[in-house]
C-alpha positions in Angstrom: 107.5 126.8 83.8 108.2 130.4 82.8 111.3 130.4 85.1 112.9 127.5 83.3 112.0 128.1 79.6 112.8 131.3 77.7 110.1 132.9 75.6 110.3 133.3 71.9 112.5 136.2 71.0 110.3 138.3 68.7 111.3 141.3 66.7 109.2 144.4 66.2 108.3 147.1 63.7 109.7 150.6 64.4 106.3 152.2 63.8 104.4 149.8 66.1 102.9 152.3 68.5 101.3 149.5 70.6 104.6 148.7 72.3 105.7 152.3 73.1 103.7 152.7 76.3 105.4 153.6 79.6 106.0 151.0 82.3 103.7 151.1 85.3 103.5 149.2 88.5 100.9 146.5 88.6 97.7 147.2 90.5 97.1 143.5 91.0 100.2 141.4 90.8 100.3 137.6 90.5 100.6 137.0 94.3 97.7 139.2 95.1 95.5 137.6 92.4 96.4 134.1 93.7 95.4 135.2 97.2 92.1 136.8 96.0 91.1 133.7 93.9 92.0 131.3 96.6 90.0 133.1 99.3 87.1 133.6 96.9 86.9 129.9 95.9 87.1 128.7 99.5 84.6 131.2 100.8 82.1 130.7 98.0 82.3 126.9 98.2 82.1 126.9 102.0 79.1 129.2 101.9 77.3 127.2 99.1 77.7 123.7 100.6 77.9 124.5 104.4 74.4 123.0 105.0 74.8 119.7 103.2 78.5 118.8 103.2 81.1 117.7 105.7 84.1 120.0 106.0 86.4 117.5 104.4 84.1 117.3 101.3 83.9 121.1 101.1 87.7 121.1 101.1 87.7 118.5 98.4 85.5 120.6 96.1 87.7 123.6 96.8 90.8 121.6 95.7 89.1 120.5 92.5 88.3 124.2 91.7 91.8 125.2 92.3 93.1 122.3 90.2 91.0 123.6 87.3 92.6 127.0 87.8 96.1 125.3 87.8 95.4 123.7 84.4 94.4 127.1 83.1 97.6 128.6 84.4 99.8 125.9 82.9 98.3 126.2 79.4 98.4 130.0 79.7 102.2 130.0 80.5 102.9 127.5 77.7 101.1 129.8 75.3 102.9 132.9 76.5 106.3 131.2 76.1 105.4 129.9 72.6 103.9 133.1 71.2 106.2 135.6 72.8 104.0 138.6 72.1 105.5 141.9 73.3 103.8 143.8 76.0 102.6 147.4 75.5 105.6 148.6 77.7 108.2 146.4 75.9 110.3 149.2 74.5 110.3 151.1 77.8 111.8 148.2 79.7 113.9 146.7 76.9 115.7 149.9 75.9 117.1 148.4 72.7 120.5 149.4 71.5 119.2 151.0 68.4 118.1 154.5 67.4 114.3 154.2 67.7 113.7 157.8 66.6 115.6 157.3 63.4 113.2 154.5 62.3 110.0 155.5 64.1 108.2 156.5 60.9 109.4 153.5 58.8 108.1 150.0 58.2 111.4 148.5 59.1 111.3 145.3 61.0 113.9 145.0 63.8 114.9 141.5 64.4 118.5 141.8 65.6 118.8 143.9 68.7 119.9 143.7 72.3 117.9 144.9 75.3 119.8 147.0 77.8 117.1 146.8 80.5 116.9 144.4 83.5 116.8 140.8 82.2 113.9 139.6 84.3 111.8 142.6 83.5 112.5 142.3 79.8 111.8 138.6 79.9 108.3 139.3 81.4 107.7 141.9 78.7 107.8 139.1 76.1 104.8 137.3 77.7 101.8 139.4 76.7 99.5 136.9 75.0 97.3 136.0 76.5 96.4 137.5 79.9 96.7 134.9 82.6 95.1 137.3 85.1 92.0 137.7 83.0 91.9 134.0 82.2 92.1 132.9 85.8 89.6 135.5 86.9 87.1 134.3 84.3 87.7 130.7 85.4 86.8 131.5 89.0 83.7 133.4 87.7 82.5 130.4 85.6 83.1 127.9 88.4 81.0 130.0 90.8 78.2 130.3 88.2 78.1 126.5 88.0 77.3 126.0 91.7 73.7 124.8 92.3 71.4 127.8 92.4 69.2 126.3 95.2 72.1 126.6 97.6 71.9 130.4 97.5 69.3 132.6 99.1 66.9 134.4 96.8 68.7 137.7 97.3 72.3 136.4 97.7 72.7 134.8 94.2 72.6 138.0 92.1 74.8 139.8 94.6 77.4 137.0 94.7 77.5 136.7 90.9 77.7 140.5 90.5 80.6 140.6 93.0 82.6 137.8 91.2 81.9 139.3 87.8 83.0 142.7 89.0 86.3 141.3 90.2 86.9 139.4 87.0 86.3 142.5 84.8 88.3 144.7 87.2 91.3 142.4 87.0 91.2 142.4 83.2 90.8 146.2 83.0 93.8 146.8 85.4 96.0 144.8 83.0 95.2 147.2 80.2 95.5 150.2 82.5 99.0 149.0 83.7 100.2 148.7 80.1 100.8 145.0 80.8 98.5 143.6 78.1 96.9 144.6 74.9 93.1 144.7 74.9 93.1 141.6 72.7 95.2 139.7 75.2 92.6 140.4 77.9 89.7 139.4 75.7 91.5 136.2 74.7 92.2 135.5 78.4 88.5 135.8 79.2 87.5 133.5 76.3 90.2 130.9 77.2 89.3 131.0 80.9 85.7 130.3 80.0 86.6 127.4 77.6 88.9 125.7 80.1 86.3 126.0 82.9 83.6 124.4 80.7 85.9 121.5 79.8 87.0 121.1 83.5 83.4 121.1 84.7 82.0 118.6 82.2 84.9 116.3 81.9 86.6 116.3 85.2 84.3 117.7 87.9 80.7 116.6 87.1 79.8 115.6 90.6 81.2 118.6 92.4 78.2 120.8 91.7 75.6 118.4 92.9 74.8 118.9 96.5 72.6 115.8 96.5 75.7 113.6 95.8 77.4 114.8 99.0 74.5 115.1 101.5 75.6 114.6 105.1 74.5 111.2 106.3 
């Protein structure tokens, strides 16, 4: 969606220090996150249900989990395009054709300006709210937490949950460290990811977490 629809073109206040941060390379880009989440979902589902499900049914559960993440991603992108919040590194990549130093200490709102930076980079810099990385990571965490507890060994459950939680938190923290999101974007992503997961589990995926429903005949 984000490649076919332009985000809202927001202005900015000259004294808004939250968008003056330098541009940094991402520690975890979208491709890497997608790979991590895909592997994590497939591995955890396979491990959880390997003793009571056929391979085809394990694959079916994995697909349902990934579908919940897709719904999350779709709504996230729609929100990003509609809100158009500027990322912390916006001015660094936009390089607007105005004198920022002249108005840095004023309350002037700049609405008419042109960015001289690369178009695609500037476009991405308008998609700050909310953090899709944090939202998707939290969705994966919640889905894992909903798996039946009796499927884990006594010692493996805390370790698995701690591992998944650490990944979810790390992903969100890197977005702040990379100046890609404001802290409130990451927090909103965590909250939204949890809400979408709860809705997906109770409305669309109720049988997927019951091993008894899929016992091998």
